[in-house]
C-alpha positions as CSV (number, residue, x, y, z in Angstrom):
1,X,80.3,98.9,97.6
2,X,80.9,102.6,97.2
3,X,78.5,104.9,95.4
4,X,81.2,105.4,92.8
5,X,81.6,102.0,91.6
6,X,78.4,100.1,92.9
7,X,79.1,97.2,90.3
8,X,82.0,96.0,92.3
9,X,82.1,92.6,94.0
10,X,84.1,90.2,95.8
11,X,84.7,86.7,95.1
12,X,87.0,83.9,96.9
13,X,89.6,82.2,94.6
14,X,91.8,79.2,95.1
15,X,95.5,79.2,93.8
16,X,96.8,75.6,94.0
17,X,100.1,76.6,92.5
18,X,100.6,79.5,95.0
19,X,99.4,77.5,97.8
20,X,96.6,79.5,99.1
21,X,93.2,81.3,98.8
22,X,92.5,84.8,97.8
23,X,89.6,87.5,98.0
24,X,89.5,89.3,94.9
25,X,87.9,92.7,94.1
26,X,86.2,92.4,90.7
27,X,85.0,94.8,88.3
28,X,81.5,94.4,86.5
29,X,83.3,93.5,83.4
30,X,85.2,90.7,85.4
31,X,88.7,92.4,85.8
32,X,90.4,91.8,89.0
33,X,91.2,95.0,90.6
34,X,93.0,94.0,93.7
35,X,93.4,90.8,95.9
36,X,94.2,89.7,99.5
37,X,95.9,86.6,99.4
38,X,96.6,83.9,102.1
39,X,99.7,81.7,101.4
40,X,99.5,78.5,103.4
41,X,103.0,77.3,102.6
42,X,104.7,80.3,104.7
43,X,101.7,82.1,106.6
44,X,101.5,85.3,105.0
45,X,99.0,87.5,104.0
46,X,99.5,90.0,101.0
47,X,97.5,92.6,99.3
48,X,98.1,93.4,95.6
49,X,96.4,96.1,93.5
50,X,96.2,95.7,89.8
51,X,95.0,99.0,89.0
52,X,96.6,102.6,89.6
53,X,93.9,103.7,92.2
54,X,90.5,103.3,93.5
55,X,88.8,104.3,96.7
56,X,90.1,103.7,100.1
57,X,86.6,102.3,101.4
58,X,86.7,99.5,98.7
59,X,90.3,98.7,99.9
60,X,89.0,98.7,103.5
61,X,85.9,96.6,102.5
62,X,88.1,93.9,100.6
63,X,90.5,93.6,103.5
64,X,87.7,93.2,106.0
65,X,86.0,90.5,103.8
66,X,89.3,88.9,103.6
67,X,89.9,88.8,107.2
68,X,86.6,87.1,107.6
69,X,86.9,84.6,104.7
70,X,90.2,83.8,104.8
71,X,90.6,83.1,108.5
72,X,92.2,80.7,109.6
73,X,95.0,79.2,107.6
74,X,94.7,75.9,106.3
75,X,96.4,74.2,109.4
76,X,94.2,76.2,111.7
77,X,96.7,78.8,112.9
78,X,94.7,82.3,112.9
79,X,95.6,85.1,110.6
80,X,96.2,87.4,113.3
81,X,97.6,85.9,116.3
82,X,95.3,86.3,119.6
83,X,97.9,88.6,121.2
84,X,97.7,91.1,118.2
85,X,95.0,93.4,116.7
86,X,94.7,94.5,113.0
87,X,95.6,97.9,114.1
88,X,99.3,97.2,115.3
């Protein structure tokens, strides 16, 4: 993580009611600061922040881990279509 908040970590969490899987950014005290959530019901991926602000490098790290750990959707569909890049 960043030098400012070295105690942050990520965890993967399943959400049965929301029909999907998320990667959460968690503080040392166990508070969830942000999440990237993969909804298998409608094939969407969302980012949610639960605090006012934190460094961009931590957002980037969370998104990179989510892309790695949440791909593909439950039915095998890739998170990002083959003909599309993350930068588009």
